[in-house]
N, C-alpha and C positions, 0 to 999 in steps of 0.2 A: 349324330347317327340317327337315322329315321326310326320311328317306333315300329316294332314288328306288327304286321297286319294280323287280322283275326284268322282263326283256323279255317281251312278251306272246307271242311266237312260241316254238316249240319247236325251232328250228333248231339244229344242232350248233354249239358254240362252241369257240374255241381261245383259251386265255389266254396272257398274255405269258410266263409261266414254266410251261409244261406239262411240262417235264422233271421227273424224280423229284426229291423234296426234297433240297437239297444237304447236309442234315444226316444223311442215312442212308448208312451204309457200303455198299459193293458187296455184292450178295447172293450172292456166290460161296460155295458150300458150304464149311464149315470142317471140318477133321478131327474126328471124334467118337470117337477111340480113347481109352478110359480110360487114365489114367496116374497113378502116385502122385506126390504133391508132393515136390519135392526139399527137403532140410533147410533150405535158405535161401529157399525159395519161399513167399511169403505165401499163406495159404489163406483163401478166402471163408467167411463164417459168417452164419448167420441173424441179422437185426437184432432186438434186443429191442424191446419196445413203446416204451420211452422211451430211444431212442438219443441219446447226447450225444457230439458230436465230441470227439476227443482234444485235449488242451491244445496250444497252439502251441509250436513248437520254441524252444529257448533263444535268447536274443537274440544270443549270440556266433556263431551260425551265419552264414556269409557266402553260402552257396548259397541258391537260391530256397526259400522256406518251403513246406512241404507244404500242399497245397490240399485242401479238403474239399468234396465235392459230394454232395448228397442229393436224389434225386427225392422229391416229396411223397408218392408212393405206394410208396416203396421198401420192399422186404421182405428184401433181401439187401444185404450190404456186402462190398466187396472192396478189397484194397490193390493199387494199380497203381503199382509203384515206391514212392515215398514219398507218393503221393497216395491219399486215402481216398475211395471212391466208393460211395454207396448207390444201387442201381438198382432200377427196377420190372421185374418179370418177368411177361411175358404168354405164356401157352400158346396157340399159334395153329396153324391148319392151313397149314403150309408145309413145304418139304423141307429148309430150312437155317436156321441162326441168323441173325437180322438185328438191326441196331442202329439206334436212332433217338436222336439227341441234339437236344433242344429247349431252350427257355428253362427248362423244368421240370427237366431233367437227363437222365440216361441211362435209356432203356427198351430192354429186350432182348426180342425176340420169338423164341420157340423152339418147335419141335414138341413135342407132348405126350410123345413117347417118348424125348426126350433127357434124360439124367440131369443133376442139378445140378452134378456134378463136371465133366462135359463142357461145360456152359454156362459155368462159371467159367473153364475152360481157354480157351474161345473168347474170352471177355472179355479174358483176359490176352494172347491173341494179337493183339488189336486195341488194346492199352493205349495206344500212342503216339497213334493216331488219336483214340481216345475222349477222352483228357486234353486234347489240342489243341482238339477241338471244344467240350468243356465250358468251357475257358478262353475261347474265342471267344464263346460264348454269355454268359458272365459279363461279359466286357468290353463286349459289345453292350448288355446290360441296364443297365450303368452309364452308357453313352452315352445310352440312351433316357431314363433317369431325369434326366440332366443336361439333356435337351431338354424337360422338362416345363414347360409354360407356367403362370406365376403370373398370373392374370387381375386386373390392376389398372392404374391410370393409370401410363403410362410403361413398361409391359412391351414386349417386342419379340418378333418371330417372323419366320421366313424367308418371303419372297414373291418368286417368280421369281428365286431365287438371291441376292437381296439381303435386307438386314435392314430391316424396317419397324417404327417405333415407334408404339405405340398411345397416343393422347391423348384423354382424355374431354373432350368439348366440347359442352355442352348447346345451344350456339348453332347447331349444324348439324343437318340432318335426315338420319337414317340414318347412313351412313359415307362420308366423302369423303377421297380420297387426295391428299396434297400431295406431288408429286414435284419441286417447285421450291424446296424449303426450302434456305436458305443452307448450302452444304456447309462443314463444319468438319472439321479433321483428326480422324479416329477417331470421328466422329459419323455415323450413318446419314443418308442424304439423304431417305429416304422416311418420311413421317409420315401415319398414318391417323387422322383426326379422327372420333371416334365420338360420335354425338349422345346421350350419357348424362351424368347428373350425377356428381359426384365420389363420391356416396354409393351408386352403383350396385353391386349384388351381383356377385360374380365370374361367376355363371352368366349374368347379363344381358350382361356384357361379352363372354363367350365366344360366346353365341348371336348377338350382333350382328356380331362379327368373322367368325364362321364363315359366316354368311349372305352377308356381303360377299365372302369368299373363294370361295364356291361360285358366286356370280354372275360373278366375274372368271374362274373356271375355265371356265365354259360359254362365255363370250365368247372367250377365248383358244383353247380347244380347237376351237371352230367355225371360227375363222380358219385354224388350222394344218391342220385336216382338209381344208378346201377346197383349200388350197395343195397338200398332198401327194396328194390324190385326183386333181387335175389333172395333177400331175407323173407319177404312176404310171399314169394312164389307167384308174382304177377308179371305180365309182359307189357312194358311201355313201348309204344310204337313210334312216338315222336315227342321231342321236347322243344319248346319254344319259349322265348322271353316275352314278358308282358310289361306294359307301362301303365296298367290300369290304375285308376285313382282309388277304387274302393275294394279291390280284390287282391289278395296275396297269391292266390293260385286257383286253378280250376282243372277238372279232369273230365274227359269225354269217354263214353262207353267204348270207343274204338281203341282206347289206350293212349290217346294224346294227352299230354300234360303241358300246362302253361304255368310258368312261375314268374312272379314280379321280380325284375332284376334288382329293385331297391332292397330286397331281402339281404343283399350282400353287405348292407350296413350292420346287420345284426350278427351275433355270435353264431358259431356253427351249430350249437344246440337248437337255436330257434329255427335255423334253416332246415335242420333235420326234421323238426316237428312238421313244418309245412310240407316238405317232401313226403314224409310218411303219411300225412293226412291225405294228400292227393292220391298217392299210390294205393292207399287203403280203399279208396273209392273203386278201384278196379276189382275189388272183391265184394264190396258192399256199396252199391250206388245209392246211398241214402245217408242220413245222419241218425240211424237207429242205435240202440244199445249195442247191437252186434258190431256196427261200424266202429264205435268208440273202443270196443274190446280189441279190435284189430289194431287201432292206433296205440292203445295202451301196451300191447304186446311188444312193441318195438320202442316206444317212447313213454315210459311209465309216468314221467312228470309233465305230460303234455299240457295239463291245465295251467301250470305256472308259466310255461313258455307261451301259451296262447294269450295269457294276460299281458305278457311282455309286448306282444305285437299290438295290443290295444292301448297300452299305457305309455309306451315310449315313442315319442314323435320322431319320425325320420327327418334328416336334415333337408332344409328347403334349398334346392339347387338353383332355382330360377333367379 
């Protein structure tokens, strides 16, 4: 099923997470006073073309093993405590040194006039934050990989906060959800019968299940949008599905709402938070205290639900 296209209008939009990316450190200027490295202080060095991580520590060590992080475009390497970090350096037009930790690793954005020694000193000053964020990214990547779906008969995936088992059943047309299966201890109660033979290719299974998920998403989102629009006293003019990689939803001043269909993996409470968040923008087109008061009026525990969106990886369908 092709991805929905962007909204036709050019109205301003507000996304669910318009705040600065959580992985970037505060942009407060850091001291740029050159200093000599102390005898015990590790010094950064330029990476050779074929950098090989150091060997792991001896098994007899009981403290946490040193970690190695390397950005794929790393040109420099630095020792932060006992951890080795290869980072990408970007010379940009800005007044201070900034840090971005993503799934790829650490990127340092620095003014063109700042020396490499001062950049390394700035990285050292943020060592604790950098290592912690790198570890969080690595842990998240592992969780995402564990959530990768293997498309075959008997596989499972989350739907509305529950687990649904996929069963290939050529006797049915399309996809049919059986929510009345006999409940057994430790066995999901939801079974999705997909009208494909046992010889179906993984891509066929994926496309059939994804199309069914998108249909369910549109049905559920439409119902919840109507509910919260009435509760908040706002008028939604259009609802469309999104396949965005970085946004769960957006709202336009003309009343258009876009919601990411992957929300259908989460429980109804999480979906309600995102729906309420976007509809609240039709009263407050900002993220002010007044806006959050509107959200809180219909979803009192929105902060916990917002954290769920950030912390729980959605299944990898590709």
